[in-house]
ROVEX-713317 format. One record per residue (C-alpha): x, y, z. Coordinates in Angstrom, 3 decimals. Each point is the difference from the previous one (the first is absolute). Layout:
BEGIN
         c1         c2         c3
          X          Y          Z
...
This chain:
BEGIN
         c1         c2         c3
    152.445     22.091    -62.385
      2.661      1.407     -2.142
     -2.425      0.666     -2.787
     -1.910      2.188      2.303
      2.793      1.839      1.234
      0.800      0.720     -3.494
     -3.493      1.284     -0.476
      0.705      2.365      2.754
      3.061      1.329     -0.769
     -1.645      0.324     -3.831
     -2.821      2.216      2.039
     -2.661     -2.381     -0.461
     -2.363     -0.162      2.796
     -1.928     -3.238      0.469
     -3.333      0.884      1.345
     -1.585     -2.781      2.897
     -3.620     -0.642     -0.556
     -2.105      1.709      2.758
     -1.471     -2.070      2.901
     -3.631     -0.099     -0.334
     -1.888      1.843      2.921
     -2.480     -1.576      1.923
     -3.285      0.039     -1.305
     -2.384      2.937      1.648
     -3.300     -0.386      0.424
     -2.767      2.056     -1.946
     -3.515      0.546      0.774
     -1.995     -1.281     -2.374
     -1.906      2.902     -1.205
     -1.380     -1.119     -3.030
     -1.882     -2.709      1.148
     -1.928      1.971      2.803
     -0.330      3.096     -2.639
     -2.050     -2.674     -1.912
     -1.791     -0.922      3.114
     -1.211      2.981      1.076
     -0.641      1.285     -3.940
     -2.226     -3.028     -0.262
     -2.039      0.550      3.448
     -0.531      3.845     -0.999
     -1.466     -1.010     -3.126
     -2.365     -2.699      1.859
     -1.048      2.469      2.527
     -0.330      2.654     -2.607
     -2.153     -2.229     -2.169
     -2.097     -0.647      3.039
     -0.982      3.437      1.244
     -0.750      0.939     -3.440
     -2.138     -2.904     -0.420
     -1.566      0.991      3.262
     -0.523      3.976     -1.114
     -1.178     -0.734     -3.716
     -2.189     -2.942      0.997
     -3.794      1.032     -1.198
     -2.562     -0.336      2.941
     -2.673     -2.662     -1.429
     -2.294      1.213     -2.412
     -3.905     -0.622      0.329
     -2.180     -0.190     -2.252
     -1.695      3.361     -1.297
     -3.402     -0.429     -1.230
     -0.763      3.009     -1.682
     -3.917      1.187     -0.240
     -1.367      2.214     -2.878
     -3.113      0.483      1.444
     -0.940      3.527      1.321
      0.179      0.637      3.758
     -3.626      1.775      1.232
     -0.558      0.916      3.515
     -2.376     -2.287      1.900
     -0.845      0.910      3.857
      3.331      0.492      1.865
      1.886     -2.154     -2.590
      0.975     -0.542     -3.570
     -1.172     -2.636     -2.773
      0.992     -0.505     -2.858
     -2.308     -0.884     -3.513
     -0.309      0.569     -3.492
     -1.163      3.416     -1.080
     -3.207     -1.072     -1.155
     -0.708     -1.611      3.148
      1.149      2.825      1.919
     -2.417      2.327     -1.850
     -2.866     -2.351      0.645
      0.664     -0.620      3.603
     -0.280      3.545      0.651
     -3.367      0.240     -2.113
     -1.316     -2.957      1.943
      1.395      1.877      3.211
     -2.025      3.560     -0.668
     -3.293     -2.070     -0.860
      0.132     -2.036      3.506
      0.953      3.721      1.252
     -3.404      1.353     -1.702
     -1.971     -3.172      1.251
      1.513      0.269      3.524
     -0.827      4.052     -0.192
     -3.822     -0.967     -0.772
      0.060     -2.850      2.386
      1.015      1.910      3.096
     -2.766      3.327     -0.941
     -2.404     -2.527     -0.282
      0.799     -1.789      3.641
      0.238      3.528      1.680
     -3.525      0.495     -1.285
     -1.141     -3.237      1.594
      1.323      0.472      3.332
     -1.459      3.379      0.732
     -2.312     -0.482      2.937
     -2.652      2.571      0.685
     -2.039     -0.306      3.496
     -3.102      1.977      0.299
     -1.123      0.649      3.579
     -3.671      0.670      0.290
     -1.132      0.912      3.415
     -3.747     -0.403      0.732
     -2.011      2.584      2.026
      1.602      3.920      0.144
      1.387      0.584     -3.869
      3.588      0.527      0.388
      2.624      0.660     -2.575
      0.696     -3.639     -1.437
      3.883     -1.306      0.287
      1.496     -1.142     -2.748
      3.576     -2.120      0.500
      2.224     -1.287     -2.942
      2.101     -2.522      0.653
      2.167     -1.366     -3.122
      2.545     -2.746     -0.068
      2.713     -0.844     -2.290
      0.998     -3.668     -0.109
      2.556     -2.472     -1.400
      3.910      0.724      0.565
      2.303     -2.287     -1.679
      0.396     -3.169      1.845
      3.651      0.025      1.503
      2.832     -2.168     -1.526
      0.609     -3.627      0.965
      2.001     -0.278      3.101
      3.142     -2.185      0.379
      0.217     -3.505      1.825
     -3.434      0.676      1.634
     -0.574     -3.867     -0.214
      3.579     -0.928      1.555
      0.296     -2.436      2.721
      0.495      1.786      3.607
      1.566     -3.011      1.226
      3.785      1.134      0.231
      3.119     -1.730      1.799
      1.950      3.425      0.437
     -2.074      2.738      1.941
      2.248      2.387     -2.108
     -1.322     -1.360     -3.102
     -3.645      1.386      0.021
      1.554      3.279      1.251
      2.346      0.423     -2.603
     -2.916     -0.915     -2.692
     -2.010      2.765      1.185
      2.449      2.503      0.124
      0.837     -0.456     -3.917
     -3.835     -0.287     -0.581
     -0.614      3.613      1.336
      3.439      1.122     -1.725
     -0.953      2.781     -2.141
      2.681     -0.611     -2.618
     -1.419     -3.623     -0.237
     -3.671      1.395     -0.612
      1.374      2.288     -2.690
      1.326     -3.357     -1.847
     -2.929     -1.647      0.546
      1.655     -3.222     -1.210
     -2.258     -2.331     -1.794
      1.933     -3.141      0.692
     -0.901      0.347      3.566
     -3.573     -0.129     -1.134
     -0.104     -3.257     -2.016
     -0.181     -2.228      3.280
     -1.092      0.569      3.892
     -2.556      2.934     -1.191
     -3.503     -0.541      0.437
     -0.798      3.435     -1.530
      1.678     -0.325     -2.898
     -1.589     -3.361     -0.481
     -3.153      2.179     -0.067
      1.289      2.883     -1.969
      0.785     -2.668     -2.711
     -3.841     -0.637     -0.776
     -0.360      3.557     -1.862
      1.947      1.605     -2.489
     -0.737      3.411      1.442
      1.528     -0.746      3.178
      2.794     -2.386     -1.269
      0.922      2.856     -2.357
     -0.126      2.201      2.769
      2.691     -1.873      2.042
      2.131     -0.363     -3.006
     -0.094      3.734     -0.594
      1.426      0.559      3.720
      2.767     -2.824     -0.274
      1.076      1.201     -3.481
      0.478      3.650      0.991
      2.932     -0.997      2.449
      3.627      0.376     -1.481
      1.183     -3.422     -0.503
      3.647      0.536      0.155
     -0.657      1.573      3.627
     -2.370     -2.210      1.103
      2.140     -2.929     -1.313
      3.207      0.977      2.233
     -2.573      0.395      3.084
     -1.708     -3.264     -0.326
      3.120     -2.022     -0.185
      1.175      2.037      3.185
     -3.085     -0.978      1.494
      0.458     -3.400     -0.683
      3.605     -0.060      1.281
     -1.851      1.752      3.438
     -2.298     -2.820      0.267
      1.968     -2.464      0.021
      2.269      1.080      2.280
      0.574     -1.681      3.703
     -1.843      2.991      1.925
     -2.756     -0.300     -2.127
     -1.564     -2.701     -1.814
      2.862     -2.646     -0.893
     -1.680     -2.499      2.699
     -3.235     -0.030     -1.757
      1.685     -0.091     -3.403
      2.120     -2.866      0.808
     -2.914     -1.744      1.729
     -1.888      0.629     -3.354
     -2.556      2.206      1.163
     -2.052      0.334     -3.285
     -0.970      3.310      0.505
      3.743      1.001      0.432
      1.153     -2.018     -2.513
     -2.264      1.527     -2.713
      0.372      3.243      1.119
      3.888     -0.228     -0.387
     -0.423     -1.572     -3.490
     -2.197      2.776     -0.870
      2.633      2.662      0.910
      2.640     -1.431     -2.102
     -2.712     -0.322     -2.992
     -1.151      3.339     -0.011
      1.670      1.043     -3.555
     -0.941     -2.875     -1.710
     -3.422      0.132      1.010
     -0.358      3.785     -0.666
      1.207     -0.317     -3.264
     -2.651     -2.512     -0.942
     -2.787      1.582      2.220
      0.198      3.225     -1.644
      0.086     -1.391     -3.471
     -2.897      1.238     -2.380
     -1.909     -2.063     -2.659
      0.557      2.826     -3.434
     -3.367     -1.372     -1.429
     -2.527      1.047      3.388
      2.855      2.115      1.887
     -1.105     -1.626      3.120
      2.860     -1.869      2.480
      0.355     -3.504     -1.191
      0.163     -0.937      3.437
     -3.408      1.598      0.540
     -1.516     -1.962     -3.243
      1.404     -3.270      1.245
     -1.345      0.217      3.562
     -3.536      0.765     -1.360
      0.176     -2.581     -2.894
     -2.874     -2.218      1.501
     -0.010     -2.141     -2.939
      3.476     -0.842      0.766
      1.163      0.532      3.662
      3.398     -1.735     -0.515
      1.119      2.671     -2.355
      1.072      1.668      3.130
      2.169     -2.999      1.508
      2.910      1.708     -2.380
      0.938      2.497      2.493
      0.861     -2.012      3.199
      3.040     -1.306     -2.004
      2.091      2.670      1.934
     -1.140     -1.202      3.276
      1.632     -3.691     -0.410
     -3.396     -1.085     -1.340
     -0.037     -2.563     -2.600
     -2.480      0.015     -2.732
     -2.762     -2.341      0.356
     -0.066     -2.738     -2.471
     -4.034      0.671     -0.361
      0.727      3.614     -1.018
     -1.304      1.312     -3.415
      1.896      3.389     -0.933
     -1.492      2.324     -2.382
      2.554      0.182     -2.940
      0.041      3.953     -0.534
      2.362      2.942      0.364
     -0.404      0.117      3.636
      1.050     -3.530      0.794
      3.003      0.467     -2.870
      1.202      3.285      1.831
     -0.491     -1.094      3.519
      2.210     -3.496     -0.528
      2.516      2.396     -1.980
      0.416      2.165      3.252
      0.209     -3.269      1.910
      2.611     -0.961     -2.278
      2.084      3.271      0.381
     -0.548     -0.177      3.703
      1.506     -3.641      0.043
      3.491      1.460     -0.728
      0.035      0.798      3.719
      0.591     -3.401      1.553
     -0.804      0.933      3.521
     -3.945      0.691     -1.289
     -2.444     -2.807      0.664
     -0.962      0.317     -3.771
      3.131     -2.090     -0.968
     -1.703     -2.721      1.495
     -2.830      0.098     -1.635
      0.220      1.397     -3.123
      1.175     -2.771     -2.438
     -2.830     -2.540      1.235
     -2.534      2.456     -0.509
      1.541      1.496     -3.281
     -0.175     -3.597     -1.533
     -3.382     -0.748      1.377
     -1.264      3.472     -1.757
      1.780     -1.236     -3.164
     -1.812     -3.419      0.189
     -3.199      1.927     -0.213
      1.013      2.963     -2.345
      2.679     -1.293     -2.498
      3.581     -0.981      0.602
      1.571      3.842     -0.601
     -2.861      2.002      1.789
      2.532      0.744      2.824
      3.608     -0.615      1.063
     -0.049     -3.034      2.013
      3.871      0.341      1.492
      1.402      2.271      2.372
      1.443      3.136     -1.212
      3.813      0.634      0.652
      1.106      0.265      3.548
      0.856      3.423      1.176
      2.699     -0.026      2.909
      0.203      2.843      1.967
      3.228      2.012     -0.603
      2.418      3.169      1.468
     -0.901      3.153     -1.641
      1.427      0.813     -3.439
      3.376      1.876      0.724
      0.372     -1.534      3.144
      1.764     -2.566      1.343
     -1.064     -3.072      2.121
      0.921      0.442      3.579
      1.716     -3.260     -0.299
      2.844      1.192     -2.497
      1.074      2.965      2.367
      2.879     -2.077      1.401
      1.671     -0.293     -3.818
      1.717      3.350      0.114
      1.447     -0.767      3.920
      1.274     -3.573     -1.895
      1.993      1.629     -2.541
      1.599      2.322      2.227
      0.895     -2.927      2.085
      1.569     -2.123     -3.006
      2.044      3.306     -1.248
      1.549      0.166      3.323
      0.753     -3.112      0.505
      1.364     -0.433     -3.641
      2.219      2.811      0.789
      1.599     -1.166      3.062
      0.760     -3.139     -1.303
């Protein structure tokens, strides 16, 4: 105490230690900022992936052959075959004109009436008949069973068979089964070629969308769902044919570059090897019979290549039958003749540059999270 007093007298002040203030709660802004930055980066990466993801690509096959007009559609062949086909058509046209002229001369009938008794001027009557209009195209489902469980089903079938859009598309896939008139048309190269000309003149993109929509309507409850679920052969076959329109169109309209004829026409008119036509039923969920002896030629190889590309859509029935058929073909034609595996699956996705509908909640959640962090 004496020393303290002496210090005070000397003018020195003793500083007392300050008492520590109670700790004040502080917000951990650093941790919340890190969380927010990480979340925003994650969301940005997710959105960028959705925007930048490229749509699935299908194999693009470029054909360098020359397109030419044939009937109401287009066909593609080499320049040499195009010139040869045009010369053949001119020759056939000249022969047809000559045949028509001969037919007209032969079909003119002149009748003379001779009256007995008093001579009277003779009457001459001339009748000319020209025959041979082209036979009609095969009809669809003309041998389908008329027994249905639902009365609405045959009404729906009759309606779409008379639809001008359906007639314009003239799908080959729906002629392969349940059409007696098509079976008869396949016996003649001329008649089957006319049929293929009609079906190949259609716009495959438009008609494929139309047939897919028609298949969906066919199996709706108000139309033919009851018969479809009951396994009605005609209804099930019609549905399979509608969904398989595009693959069968592509192979049915394929041309043989050596003969300029349709590959399908050559197959169905091949009397020495009737099994060559079995390959065209694969897209209808038909397996290749074990007794099939395919012709190991250009048409078979290109047909299987088109089927292989179509298997990328796993919804197509060809994806169920292709691998076994390809293995069977390679057994006969060689191990590398065709690709015996399925193509890479193509999954439908959103249009490029657009967010999927399920991602619209992300901006909302980001806004809510920022507000919560600000208020905490």
